[in-house]
C-alpha positions in Angstrom: -8.2 29.2 -6.7 -7.3 27.3 -9.6 -8.3 29.4 -12.4 -7.8 27.0 -15.0 -10.9 25.1 -14.4 -12.8 28.0 -15.9 -11.5 27.5 -19.2 -12.9 24.7 -21.0 -10.0 24.4 -23.7 -7.3 23.8 -20.8 -9.2 21.2 -19.4 -10.1 19.4 -22.6 -6.7 19.8 -24.3 -3.0 19.1 -22.7 -1.5 22.4 -23.2 0.6 25.2 -21.9 -0.7 27.9 -23.6 1.8 30.9 -23.4 0.4 33.2 -26.3 -2.2 35.2 -24.4 -0.9 38.4 -25.9 -1.5 36.9 -29.2 -5.3 36.1 -28.1 -6.3 34.7 -24.7 -8.6 31.5 -24.1 -12.1 31.9 -22.7 -13.6 31.2 -19.9 -16.6 29.5 -19.7 -18.6 32.4 -18.3 -18.0 34.5 -21.1 -19.2 31.6 -23.1 -22.1 30.7 -21.4 -23.2 34.6 -22.0 -22.7 34.6 -25.8 -24.3 31.3 -25.9 -27.6 33.1 -23.7 -27.4 35.7 -26.5 -27.9 33.8 -29.4 -30.4 31.3 -27.9 -32.7 34.1 -25.7 -32.2 37.7 -27.1 -30.7 37.2 -31.1 -32.3 40.0 -33.0 -30.9 43.3 -34.9 -30.3 46.4 -32.1 -31.7 49.9 -32.8 -33.5 48.1 -36.1 -36.8 46.9 -34.7 -39.9 48.3 -33.3 -40.8 44.7 -31.7 -39.8 43.4 -28.3 -37.0 41.4 -29.3 -34.8 43.9 -30.8 -35.4 46.5 -28.3 -34.5 43.7 -25.8 -31.2 43.1 -27.7 -30.6 46.6 -27.8 -30.7 47.1 -23.8 -27.9 44.1 -23.6 -25.7 45.5 -26.5 -25.7 48.9 -24.9 -25.7 47.9 -21.4 -22.0 46.7 -22.2 -21.3 50.0 -23.6 -22.2 51.6 -20.4 -20.1 48.5 -19.0 -17.2 49.4 -20.8 -17.3 53.5 -20.3 -17.1 52.5 -16.5 -14.7 50.1 -17.1 -12.0 52.6 -18.4 -13.7 55.5 -16.5 -15.1 57.5 -19.8 -16.5 60.5 -19.0 -19.6 59.4 -21.2 -21.0 56.1 -22.8 -21.2 57.5 -26.1 -17.5 58.1 -26.4 -17.6 54.2 -26.4 -17.3 53.3 -30.2 -17.7 49.2 -30.7 -15.1 48.1 -33.6 -13.9 44.9 -35.2 -10.5 45.1 -33.3 -7.8 47.6 -32.1 -6.7 47.7 -35.7 -10.0 49.0 -36.7 -10.3 51.4 -34.3 -6.6 52.7 -35.2 -7.5 53.0 -39.0 -10.8 55.1 -38.0 -8.6 57.5 -36.3 -6.0 57.3 -38.9 -8.7 58.0 -41.6 -11.4 60.2 -39.7 -9.0 62.2 -37.8 -5.2 61.6 -39.1 -6.1 62.8 -42.6 -8.0 65.6 -41.9 -5.8 67.3 -39.1 -2.2 66.3 -40.6 -0.7 68.4 -43.3 2.3 68.7 -45.0 5.6 68.8 -43.2 3.7 68.4 -39.7 4.9 65.1 -37.6 3.5 61.9 -36.6 5.7 60.4 -33.4 5.2 56.9 -32.9 8.1 54.3 -31.1 9.6 52.1 -32.8 8.1 49.1 -30.8 4.5 49.7 -31.8 2.3 47.1 -33.2 2.1 47.4 -36.9 -1.6 48.1 -36.4 -0.7 51.5 -34.9 2.1 51.9 -37.5 1.0 51.3 -41.2 -2.0 53.4 -41.0 0.1 56.5 -39.9 2.5 55.5 -42.7 -0.7 56.3 -44.8 -1.3 59.6 -43.5 2.3 61.0 -43.7 2.3 59.7 -47.3 -0.7 60.6 -48.2 -0.5 64.5 -46.6 3.0 64.7 -47.1 3.7 64.7 -43.5 6.7 63.3 -41.4 6.6 60.1 -39.3 9.2 60.0 -36.9 9.9 57.3 -34.2 11.3 57.3 -30.8 13.7 54.8 -30.4 14.7 52.6 -27.2 17.7 52.5 -25.0 19.7 50.0 -23.8 17.3 48.9 -21.1 14.3 48.0 -23.7 13.0 51.3 -22.5 12.3 55.0 -24.2 14.1 57.4 -22.0 12.7 60.7 -21.1 15.5 62.5 -23.1 13.9 60.5 -26.2 10.7 61.7 -25.4 11.3 65.2 -25.3 13.6 65.1 -28.3 10.9 63.6 -30.7 7.6 65.0 -29.0 8.1 69.2 -30.9 6.0 71.9 -31.5 5.8 70.3 -35.1 4.0 67.3 -33.5 0.2 66.7 -34.6 -0.3 63.3 -33.5 1.6 61.0 -31.2 0.9 57.2 -31.1 1.9 55.0 -28.2 1.4 51.6 -26.7 0.9 51.5 -23.3 2.6 47.9 -23.0 4.7 46.3 -25.8 3.7 43.3 -27.4 7.0 42.1 -28.0 8.9 43.0 -24.9 6.3 43.5 -22.3 7.9 47.2 -21.4 5.4 49.5 -19.3 5.7 53.0 -21.3 5.3 56.2 -19.4 2.4 57.3 -21.1 1.2 59.7 -19.0 4.6 61.9 -19.5 4.2 61.4 -22.8 0.6 62.2 -23.1 1.4 65.8 -20.6 4.1 66.9 -23.1 2.5 66.2 -26.1 -0.2 68.2 -25.1 2.0 71.0 -23.9 3.3 70.9 -27.8 -0.3 71.2 -29.2 -0.3 67.4 -30.0 -3.0 64.6 -30.1 -2.2 61.2 -28.6 -3.5 57.8 -29.3 -2.6 54.8 -26.9 -2.7 51.5 -28.1 -4.1 49.7 -24.4 -4.4 46.2 -26.1 -1.2 44.9 -24.1 -2.2 46.6 -21.1 -5.8 46.2 -20.3 -5.6 42.5 -19.2 -3.2 42.9 -16.9 -4.0 46.4 -15.0 -6.5 49.4 -14.5 -6.7 51.5 -17.6 -8.6 55.1 -16.6 -8.8 57.3 -19.6 -9.3 60.4 -17.5 -6.6 59.9 -15.4 -4.2 59.7 -18.3 -6.0 62.4 -20.3 -5.4 60.5 -23.4 -7.2 61.6 -26.6 -7.7 58.1 -28.4 -7.6 54.8 -26.3 -8.3 51.7 -27.8 -8.0 47.8 -27.2 -9.1 44.1 -28.5 -11.6 41.9 -26.8 -10.1 38.9 -27.8 -6.7 39.6 -26.1 -8.8 40.0 -22.9 -10.8 36.7 -22.5 -13.7 38.3 -25.0 -14.8 36.4 -28.3 -13.0 37.4 -31.4 -13.8 40.2 -33.5 -14.6 43.0 -31.1 -12.4 45.6 -30.1 -13.4 49.1 -28.7 -12.3 53.0 -29.5 -12.4 55.6 -26.7 -12.2 59.2 -27.7 -12.7 62.7 -26.5 -16.2 63.9 -27.4 -14.9 67.2 -28.8 -12.8 65.1 -31.0 -15.1 62.6 -31.8 -17.8 65.1 -32.7 -15.7 66.6 -35.3 -14.5 63.5 -37.3 -16.0 62.4 -40.3 -17.1 58.6 -40.3 -14.8 56.1 -41.6 -17.7 53.6 -42.6 -20.8 54.4 -44.5 -24.2 52.7 -44.1 -26.5 51.2 -41.8 -26.9 52.5 -38.4 -24.9 55.1 -38.4 -27.3 57.5 -40.5 -29.8 59.8 -39.5 -31.6 61.0 -42.6 -30.8 60.0 -46.3 -31.6 61.7 -49.3 -30.6 61.3 -53.1 -27.4 63.5 -52.9 -27.4 64.4 -49.0 -26.9 62.4 -46.0 -26.6 63.2 -42.3 -25.1 61.6 -39.7 -26.5 59.8 -36.4 -25.0 61.2 -33.2 -22.2 59.3 -30.9 -21.9 56.6 -30.5 -23.9 55.4 -33.9 -21.8 57.8 -36.1 -18.9 55.2 -36.4 -21.0 52.1 -36.3 -21.8 51.2 -39.5 -23.8 48.2 -40.3 -25.0 45.3 -38.2 -22.6 44.9 -35.6 -21.2 42.0 -33.9 -23.2 41.8 -31.1 -22.6 38.4 -29.7 -18.8 39.6 -29.5 -20.0 43.1 -27.6 -22.0 40.5 -25.1 -18.9 38.5 -24.4 -16.8 41.7 -24.0 -19.3 42.7 -21.0 -18.7 39.2 -19.6 -15.2 39.3 -19.9 -15.1 42.6 -18.0 -17.1 41.2 -15.3 -15.2 38.3 -15.1 -11.8 40.3 -14.8 -13.9 42.5 -12.1 -14.8 39.1 -10.2 -11.2 37.9 -10.2 -9.7 41.1 -9.4 -6.7 43.3 -11.0 -5.0 43.1 -7.5 -5.1 38.8 -8.1 -4.1 39.2 -11.7 -1.0 41.4 -11.0 0.0 39.0 -7.7 -0.5 35.8 -9.9 1.5 37.3 -12.8 4.2 38.8 -10.6 4.8 35.1 -9.1 5.0 33.6 -12.7 7.1 36.0 -14.3 9.4 36.7 -11.4 9.6 32.4 -11.4 10.6 32.2 -15.2 12.8 35.1 -15.8 14.8 33.5 -12.3 14.7 30.1 -14.2 15.4 31.2 -17.6 18.7 33.5 -16.6 19.9 30.0 -15.8 20.3 28.7 -19.5 23.6 30.0 -20.7 22.4 29.5 -24.7 19.3 31.8 -24.1 19.3 35.6 -24.2 16.5 37.3 -22.5 15.1 41.2 -23.6 13.4 42.6 -20.8 14.0 45.7 -19.0 15.9 45.4 -15.8 13.0 47.8 -13.7 10.1 45.4 -12.8 8.4 47.7 -12.1 8.0 48.7 -16.2 7.6 45.3 -17.2 4.6 43.2 -17.6 3.4 39.9 -18.7 5.5 39.2 -21.8 8.9 37.6 -21.8 11.1 37.7 -25.0 13.9 35.3 -25.4 16.0 33.9 -27.8 18.0 31.0 -28.2 21.8 31.4 -29.6 21.7 30.0 -33.3 18.6 28.8 -33.0 15.7 29.9 -35.6 12.8 30.9 -33.3 10.1 29.0 -35.4 12.3 26.3 -34.7 12.2 26.6 -31.2 8.1 27.3 -31.3 8.0 24.0 -33.3 10.0 22.0 -30.5 8.0 23.5 -27.8 4.6 22.9 -29.6 5.8 18.7 -30.0 6.0 18.6 -26.2 2.2 20.8 -26.0 3.4 24.0 -25.3 2.1 27.2 -27.4 4.7 30.0 -27.7 4.8 32.8 -30.3 7.7 33.0 -32.5 8.4 36.8 -33.8 10.9 36.8 -37.1 8.2 37.1 -39.3 8.0 40.8 -37.7 11.3 41.7 -39.3 10.7 44.7 -42.0 12.4 47.7 -42.7 11.1 49.7 -40.2 11.7 47.1 -37.6 15.3 47.0 -38.6 17.0 49.1 -36.1 14.9 47.4 -33.4 15.6 43.9 -34.5 19.2 44.7 -34.8 19.6 45.8 -30.9 17.9 42.1 -30.1 20.0 40.5 -32.5 17.4 38.4 -34.0 
């Protein structure tokens, strides 16, 4: 089946779009569902006693149930809608991290984290006097078992780990990290933004404490994300944002908060985005992860095979195909990545250039990549 026909922008523009790691294009099915909501159900969920508001509430909450089933959450109340994975990670850092990490205790993350799972932990560490430590990569662009065991210690309180690197495509051994972290008494935050478009994510199987992802990386509209958390942790956390639908009662000097999940959903939500997320899940389930992985493996294998023939090009990916997802990172020797991206763009090929990500924190990582 030619799935390209499902995407209007790919039919209307003569482009090869290779930047889905940043944001995916949207299939017509998703666009139609969002359009249908605004034409047929547009009202503020949870706010009105009239029929239209109740219908909007129903379609909104139905997606929460769909997301819970999609990632195998124990209950639908553990699904919090956010703006994106970045907002979800900040919520965890502010509402859990600041309250539970003390002076000289450790926060451990990998050096391959997206800034969204790095900068908030810098904030927590600096505010509380905690230690921010990194798990580094071996020569195969993976985190070794030895590195995991060395960095996650009895003093570790939070571990943040991306399930799949947005730069390298490396699939991390998240289950091993979670198991060890729990033995040490630490809570684990998993960033599934780059994994959930590619393969099944099961929060109960992982036993993660928190998990986040963005809809726009999995065929949904921009501006919608998800936070999953274990109920006992979410119930103890103080809300990150205040006002709107997250309150129960408001008095002049005191306020009580609503129950989960409303407790963390302040203000009017991106309901159209939520509807689009539900439609994206339906589309993914219709295609099937088995088919997604089959096509992806064929395309990636062919691309790597052909790229390896170019002696002026350097590839940065693990040699173990089972530990690699859809991202292919490369560098043209002696050519700035922005120039490569601009030249490819002149041929209607859309790729991501990464030189701008080189910051002090990434120095060791990027030196290793020789960028």
